[in-house]
C-alpha positions in Angstrom: 31.8 12.2 14.5 30.7 10.2 11.5 31.0 6.4 11.9 33.9 5.1 10.0 32.0 2.4 8.1 29.8 5.1 6.5 32.7 7.4 5.7 34.3 5.8 2.7 34.4 7.6 -0.6 32.1 5.0 -2.1 29.6 5.7 0.7 29.7 9.4 0.2 29.4 9.1 -3.6 26.5 6.8 -3.6 24.8 8.7 -0.7 25.1 12.0 -2.5 23.3 10.4 -5.5 20.5 9.2 -3.2 20.2 12.8 -1.8 20.1 14.3 -5.3 17.4 11.8 -6.4 15.4 12.4 -3.2 15.4 16.2 -3.8 14.4 15.7 -7.4 11.5 13.6 -6.3 10.1 16.7 -4.4 8.5 14.7 -1.6 9.2 15.7 2.0 9.0 12.0 3.0 8.7 8.9 1.0 9.3 5.1 1.2 12.3 3.3 -0.1 10.3 1.5 -2.7 8.7 4.8 -3.9 12.2 6.2 -4.3 13.1 3.1 -6.3 10.1 3.6 -8.7 11.0 7.2 -9.1 14.7 6.4 -9.8 13.6 4.0 -12.5 11.7 6.8 -14.3 14.7 9.1 -14.4 16.6 9.3 -17.7 19.7 10.9 -16.2 22.8 8.9 -16.6 24.2 9.8 -13.2 24.1 6.7 -11.1 27.8 6.2 -10.1 29.7 3.0 -10.5 32.5 3.2 -8.0 35.9 1.5 -7.7 36.3 -0.9 -4.8 39.4 0.7 -3.3 39.2 4.5 -3.2 35.6 5.1 -4.4 36.5 6.9 -7.6 33.8 7.2 -10.2 34.7 5.0 -13.1 31.5 5.3 -15.0 27.9 6.7 -14.6 24.8 5.2 -16.1 21.0 5.2 -15.7 19.6 3.6 -12.5 18.8 0.0 -13.2 16.3 -2.4 -11.5 19.3 -4.5 -10.3 20.4 -1.5 -8.3 17.3 -1.6 -6.2 18.7 -4.2 -3.8 21.4 -1.7 -2.6 19.1 1.3 -2.5 18.2 0.8 1.2 21.8 0.6 2.1 22.8 3.8 0.4 19.7 5.6 1.7 20.7 4.6 5.2 24.1 5.9 4.6 22.7 9.2 3.3 20.8 9.7 6.5 23.8 8.9 8.7 25.9 11.3 6.7 23.3 14.0 7.0 22.6 14.3 3.3 18.9 13.7 3.7 16.7 14.2 6.8 16.5 11.4 9.4 12.7 11.1 8.7 13.0 11.3 4.9 12.5 7.6 4.4 9.5 5.9 6.0 10.1 2.5 7.3 7.8 -0.5 8.0 6.8 -0.7 11.6 5.9 -4.2 12.7 2.6 -4.9 14.4 -0.9 -3.6 14.0 -1.8 0.0 14.0 -5.3 1.6 14.1 -5.7 5.3 13.4 -9.2 6.7 14.0 -10.0 10.0 12.1 -9.3 12.0 15.3 -5.6 11.0 15.0 -5.3 12.2 11.5 -4.3 15.7 10.3 -7.4 17.9 9.9 -9.8 15.3 11.2 -13.3 15.2 9.8 -12.8 18.3 7.6 -15.5 17.1 5.2 -18.1 17.3 7.9 -18.6 21.0 7.2 -19.7 20.1 3.7 -22.3 17.6 5.0 -20.8 14.7 3.0 -19.8 12.7 6.1 -23.1 13.2 7.8 -25.0 11.9 4.7 -22.8 8.8 4.2 -25.0 5.7 5.1 -22.1 3.6 6.2 -18.8 3.8 8.1 -15.7 3.6 6.0 -12.3 2.0 7.0 -9.2 1.7 4.9 -7.1 -1.5 5.5 -3.7 -2.4 4.2 -0.6 -4.4 5.1 2.0 -1.7 4.5 2.7 0.4 7.6 5.3 2.6 5.9 2.6 4.2 3.7 0.4 5.1 6.7 1.9 8.7 7.2 1.2 9.5 3.6 -2.4 8.3 3.8 -3.4 9.8 7.1 -4.3 13.3 5.9 -6.8 12.1 3.3 -8.3 9.6 5.9 -8.7 12.4 8.4 -10.3 14.6 5.7 -12.9 12.0 4.9 -13.5 10.8 8.5 -12.0 7.4 7.7 -10.3 5.0 10.1 -7.0 3.7 8.8 -5.8 0.2 9.8 -2.4 -1.4 9.1 -1.8 -5.0 9.8 0.6 -7.8 8.9 -0.3 -10.6 6.6 -3.1 -11.7 8.9 -5.2 -9.8 11.5 -4.8 -10.8 15.1 -7.8 -11.8 17.3 -7.4 -8.4 19.0 -7.6 -6.5 15.7 -10.8 -8.5 14.7 -12.4 -7.9 18.2 -11.7 -4.2 17.8 -13.2 -4.1 14.3 -16.4 -5.9 15.5 -16.6 -3.5 18.5 -16.3 -0.5 16.2 -18.9 -1.9 13.8 -21.4 -2.4 16.6 -21.2 1.2 17.7 -22.8 2.4 14.5 -26.2 1.7 13.0 -24.9 1.8 9.5 -22.9 -0.9 7.7 -19.1 -0.8 8.0 -17.4 -0.8 4.6 -13.7 -1.9 4.6 -11.7 -0.7 1.6 -8.7 -3.0 1.2 -5.4 -2.1 -0.5 -2.4 -4.4 -1.3 0.4 -4.8 -3.8 -0.3 -6.4 -7.1 1.8 -9.5 -6.6 1.5 -13.3 -6.1 1.1 -12.8 -2.4 -0.6 -9.4 -2.5 -3.7 -10.4 -4.5 -4.6 -12.9 -1.8 -4.4 -10.4 1.1 -7.9 -8.9 0.8 -9.5 -12.3 0.1 -7.8 -13.9 3.1 -8.7 -10.9 5.3 -12.4 -11.3 4.2 -12.3 -14.9 5.1 -10.7 -14.3 8.5 -13.4 -11.7 9.3 -16.1 -14.1 8.3 -14.6 -17.0 10.3 -14.3 -14.8 13.4 -17.9 -13.6 13.1 -19.3 -17.1 12.8 -17.3 -18.2 15.8 -19.0 -15.6 18.1 -22.1 -16.4 20.2 -25.3 -15.8 18.2 -26.6 -13.7 21.1 -24.1 -11.0 20.3 -25.5 -10.5 16.8 -23.7 -10.3 13.5 -22.4 -6.8 12.7 -22.9 -5.5 9.2 -19.4 -5.6 7.7 -18.6 -5.5 4.0 -15.2 -5.6 2.3 -14.1 -4.5 -1.1 -10.7 -4.7 -2.7 -9.7 -1.3 -4.2 -6.2 -1.7 -5.4 -3.8 -2.3 -6.8 -5.8 -3.9 -9.6 -4.4 -4.9 -13.0 -6.5 -2.2 -14.7 -5.1 0.5 -12.4 -1.5 -0.7 -13.3 -2.3 -0.7 -17.0 -4.2 2.6 -17.0 -1.5 4.4 -15.0 1.3 2.7 -17.1 3.0 1.7 -13.9 6.4 0.0 -14.6 6.3 -3.3 -12.8 9.4 -4.6 -11.1 10.8 -8.2 -10.6 8.7 -10.1 -8.1 9.4 -13.2 -6.0 10.4 -16.2 -8.1 7.5 -18.4 -8.9 9.1 -21.5 -7.4 8.8 -19.9 -3.9 5.0 -20.2 -4.3 2.6 -23.0 -4.9 1.9 -23.6 -8.6 -1.8 -22.7 -8.1 -0.9 -19.4 -6.5 1.2 -18.4 -9.6 -1.4 -19.8 -12.0 -4.1 -17.7 -10.2 -1.9 -14.6 -10.5 -1.2 -15.3 -14.1 -4.9 -15.6 -14.9 -5.6 -12.4 -13.1 -3.1 -10.4 -15.2 -3.7 -12.1 -18.6 -6.5 -9.9 -19.8 -4.2 -6.8 -19.4 -1.1 -8.3 -21.0 0.9 -7.9 -17.8 3.9 -10.1 -17.0 3.1 -12.5 -14.1 6.9 -12.6 -13.3 6.6 -9.0 -12.3 4.8 -7.1 -9.6 3.6 -3.5 -8.8 3.7 -2.2 -5.3 1.4 0.4 -3.7 4.5 2.6 -3.4 4.4 3.1 -7.2 1.4 5.3 -6.8 3.7 8.0 -5.3 5.3 8.2 -8.7 2.6 7.3 -11.2 -0.6 8.7 -9.7 -1.0 12.5 -10.1 0.2 14.1 -6.8 1.0 10.7 -5.3 -0.7 8.2 -3.0 -2.2 10.9 -0.9 -4.2 12.1 -3.9 -5.1 8.5 -4.8 -6.6 7.9 -1.3 -8.4 11.3 -1.4 -9.9 10.4 -4.8 -10.8 6.9 -3.6 -12.5 8.1 -0.5 -14.3 10.9 -2.3 -16.2 8.2 -4.3 -17.8 7.1 -1.0 -18.8 10.6 0.3 -21.9 10.8 -1.9 -23.6 7.7 -0.5 -23.2 5.4 -3.5 -20.4 3.2 -2.0 -22.6 0.2 -1.2 -23.5 -0.3 -4.9 -21.9 -3.3 -6.6 -20.8 -6.7 -5.3 -18.4 -7.0 -2.3 -15.8 -9.6 -1.6 -17.3 -9.9 1.8 -20.8 -9.1 3.0 -21.0 -10.6 6.5 -24.8 -10.1 7.1 -25.6 -11.6 3.7 -23.2 -14.5 4.2 -21.2 -13.6 1.1 -17.7 -14.9 1.7 -14.9 -15.3 -0.9 -14.1 -18.8 -2.2 -10.7 -20.3 -2.5 -10.2 -18.9 -6.0 -11.9 -15.5 -5.6 -9.7 -12.5 -5.8 -11.6 -9.3 -6.5 -15.3 -8.7 -7.1 -14.9 -4.9 -7.3 -11.9 -4.6 -9.4 -11.4 -4.9 -13.2 -12.6 -8.3 -14.1 -14.5 -9.7 -11.1 -13.6 -13.1 -9.7 -10.5 -14.7 -11.1 
């Protein structure tokens, strides 16, 4: 029997709209923020504004960014009412998660072409968004890439496991880092690089320094501009240190992007052809031919290249910011 609190006319009306939008998106599974970005692209004036007593539809209009705050609520109701599958919306899972290629669908499928065997380094993909992991795993498995999801900072255990993996291969380990384009997001890869460097330098010299490099691969301002990603309201600047907002503003300025707005990785589901899975596939394909070590990295542990306090992205659109 349906729970009473999800069985009002308002719940059913809003939940049916979520189900209709989800079906129109044509994704078997997605994240709530990807669904938000998709809803923002729709021109249909069908988002229901309901009365507070009996749930009657008083007016319909286009979905607006202010409706995003309630989208998780109505998506949850849609699942409880059976309008969309229970696993339709991928949620964030706290903690750290490591997925070697063997745990991905079609693991190591590029080996048959010889690309993986010729790659002179080991590639890992790191991000701080666990909800996106199921969408990325197939491409990571295809390209023999370890996928790692962490919180804002890696734990000592995650760093120990990284160094242990790096020591099992004779080639360098290249970490490709992904994060949102936001005031906090632009610092994720830089801070990760510094954490890895600090951990490495705290280890006994006898253990040797593994060859670990890190490069930030997105989202960059150029990617947002080129893909014409519609940015959404971000956290208010007063929640951050003035220098953090100033750094973000400088980073976006060459592209004419509004520093009061942000773009999340979820937007790639909407704005990149065939979604984020294709984005990851195309990204990793660049490293299959053996040229991935070209160019400057945000971190090069063996060469003692460590990002400074103001450094954001050496491999993105405009270098250090």
